[in-house]
C-alpha positions as CSV (number, residue, x, y, z in Angstrom):
1,M,178.2,104.1,111.8
2,S,174.9,105.5,110.4
3,R,174.3,108.8,112.2
4,L,170.5,108.4,112.0
5,G,170.7,104.7,112.8
6,K,172.4,105.5,116.1
7,K,169.5,107.6,117.3
8,P,166.7,105.9,119.1
9,V,163.1,106.3,117.9
10,A,160.8,107.6,120.6
11,I,157.4,106.1,120.7
12,P,154.7,108.7,121.6
13,S,151.8,107.9,123.9
14,G,148.9,106.2,122.2
15,V,151.3,104.2,119.9
16,K,152.1,100.6,120.4
17,A,155.1,98.8,118.8
18,Q,155.6,95.0,118.7
19,I,158.7,93.1,117.4
20,E,158.1,89.6,116.4
21,A,160.0,87.1,114.2
22,G,161.6,89.4,111.6
23,K,158.7,91.9,111.6
24,I,157.9,95.1,113.4
25,R,154.3,96.2,113.8
26,V,153.3,99.7,114.9
27,E,149.7,100.7,115.8
28,G,148.3,104.1,116.6
29,P,145.3,106.3,116.3
30,K,145.8,106.8,112.5
31,G,146.2,103.2,111.6
32,K,148.4,100.0,111.7
33,L,151.6,99.5,109.8
34,A,154.0,96.5,109.5
35,L,157.5,96.2,108.1
36,A,159.8,93.2,107.5
37,I,163.1,93.8,109.3
38,P,166.1,93.5,106.9
39,T,168.5,90.7,107.6
40,G,171.3,91.6,110.0
41,I,169.5,94.5,111.6
42,A,168.4,94.0,115.3
43,I,165.7,96.2,116.7
44,S,165.1,96.3,120.5
45,L,162.2,98.0,122.4
46,E,163.0,99.4,125.8
47,N,161.2,102.2,127.7
48,N,159.1,103.3,124.8
49,T,162.1,103.8,122.5
50,L,163.3,101.6,119.6
51,S,167.0,101.2,119.1
52,F,168.8,99.7,116.1
53,K,172.0,97.7,115.8
54,R,173.9,96.2,112.9
55,P,176.3,93.3,112.9
56,D,179.3,94.9,111.1
57,D,180.6,98.0,109.3
58,T,180.2,96.9,105.7
59,A,178.7,99.4,103.3
60,D,175.6,97.2,102.9
61,S,175.0,96.9,106.6
62,K,175.4,100.7,107.0
63,A,172.9,101.4,104.3
64,R,170.3,98.9,105.7
65,H,170.9,100.4,109.2
66,G,170.0,103.9,108.2
67,L,167.2,102.8,105.9
68,T,165.5,100.7,108.6
69,W,165.7,103.6,111.1
70,A,164.1,105.9,108.5
71,L,161.3,103.5,107.6
72,V,160.5,102.7,111.3
73,S,160.6,106.4,112.2
74,N,158.2,107.2,109.4
75,M,155.9,104.4,110.5
76,V,155.8,105.8,114.1
77,E,155.1,109.3,112.9
78,G,152.5,108.1,110.4
79,V,150.4,106.2,112.9
80,S,150.6,109.0,115.4
81,K,150.2,112.2,113.2
82,G,149.7,111.0,109.7
83,F,151.1,112.4,106.4
84,S,149.5,114.6,103.8
85,R,150.3,115.7,100.2
86,T,148.6,118.4,98.3
87,L,148.1,118.5,94.6
88,E,146.9,121.5,92.5
89,I,145.1,121.2,89.2
90,K,145.5,124.0,86.8
91,G,143.7,124.4,83.4
92,V,140.4,125.5,81.9
93,G,137.8,122.9,82.8
94,Y,140.2,120.8,84.8
95,R,138.6,119.7,88.1
96,A,138.5,116.9,90.7
97,Q,135.8,115.4,92.9
98,V,135.7,112.5,95.4
99,K,133.5,109.7,94.3
100,G,133.3,107.2,97.2
101,K,136.7,105.4,97.3
102,A,137.8,107.0,94.0
103,L,138.9,110.4,92.8
104,G,137.1,111.6,89.7
105,L,139.2,113.8,87.5
106,T,138.3,115.9,84.4
107,L,141.6,116.7,82.8
108,G,140.9,117.7,79.2
109,F,140.6,114.2,77.8
110,S,137.7,112.9,75.9
111,H,136.6,111.0,78.9
112,P,136.6,111.6,82.7
113,V,139.3,109.7,84.7
114,D,138.3,107.8,87.8
115,F,141.4,107.1,90.0
116,P,140.7,104.3,92.6
117,L,142.3,105.2,96.0
118,P,144.0,102.3,97.7
119,E,143.1,101.2,101.2
120,G,144.6,103.6,103.7
121,V,144.6,106.7,101.5
122,T,141.9,109.3,101.8
123,A,141.3,112.4,99.6
124,K,139.7,115.8,100.1
125,V,139.0,118.3,97.3
126,D,138.8,122.0,98.0
127,G,137.4,124.3,95.3
128,N,137.5,121.6,92.6
129,T,141.2,122.2,92.0
130,K,143.1,121.4,95.3
131,V,143.3,117.8,96.2
132,T,144.7,116.8,99.6
133,L,145.7,113.2,100.1
134,E,146.2,111.8,103.6
135,S,147.6,108.5,104.8
136,A,149.6,106.9,107.7
137,D,152.0,105.2,105.2
138,K,154.4,107.8,103.7
139,A,155.6,105.6,100.9
140,L,152.1,104.7,99.8
141,L,151.0,108.3,99.9
142,G,154.0,109.4,97.8
143,D,153.3,106.7,95.2
144,V,149.6,107.6,94.9
145,A,150.4,111.3,94.6
146,A,153.0,110.5,91.8
147,K,150.5,108.3,89.9
148,I,147.8,111.0,90.1
149,R,150.3,113.7,88.9
150,A,151.4,111.4,86.0
151,L,147.8,111.4,84.6
152,R,148.4,115.0,83.4
153,P,151.9,116.4,84.3
154,P,152.3,120.1,84.2
155,E,153.4,121.5,80.8
156,P,156.0,124.2,80.6
157,Y,154.3,126.7,78.3
158,Q,151.0,127.5,80.1
159,G,151.5,125.5,83.3
160,K,148.3,123.4,82.7
161,G,148.2,120.0,84.5
162,I,148.5,118.5,88.0
163,K,151.4,119.6,90.2
164,Y,152.4,119.3,93.8
165,S,151.5,122.4,95.8
166,D,155.2,123.1,96.6
167,E,156.4,122.3,93.1
168,V,157.8,125.1,91.0
169,I,157.2,124.8,87.2
170,L,159.8,126.5,85.1
171,R,157.9,128.2,82.3
172,K,159.2,128.5,78.8
173,A,158.6,131.4,76.5
174,G,156.2,130.6,73.6
175,K,156.7,131.6,70.1
176,S,157.2,135.3,69.8
177,A,155.5,137.5,67.3
178,A,156.8,137.4,63.7
179,S,160.1,139.2,63.6
180,K,161.3,141.3,60.7
């Protein structure tokens, strides 16, 4: 049995969960999220805890059991606390600014890049080079952060580009001076 799937998910105060016809909806101070429940997984709500059951012990059922638990757990945490991801921009003249519902980036191209932020994701810029993205949906947040990083991934020689704040860039040695 899935070790995580066996654990119940506690619902904190201020968060409401509803189970209806193959969907679970979670609502809290940071937003509302919904998820289609995979076939074969049963979710029950009792005493502000969500518990998960699967029909059999096949590998597919075990995988869906743990996945469903993780997705619902992230939904509950997202609507109560929220998630954030920080990106750092490194390079001469590279900078970012928030333009309404878009993120304006200057990344050494011949033109500035305007990255539209999807509904549910907000951005803050500190010192023109530190971008903090926040959202209640962990998967959406990770996807948006990856797309922004892909605009100018960090290069290994000088480290210029966009990187996650906790990412370590392995630097390569450049060409050495002319040897005799």
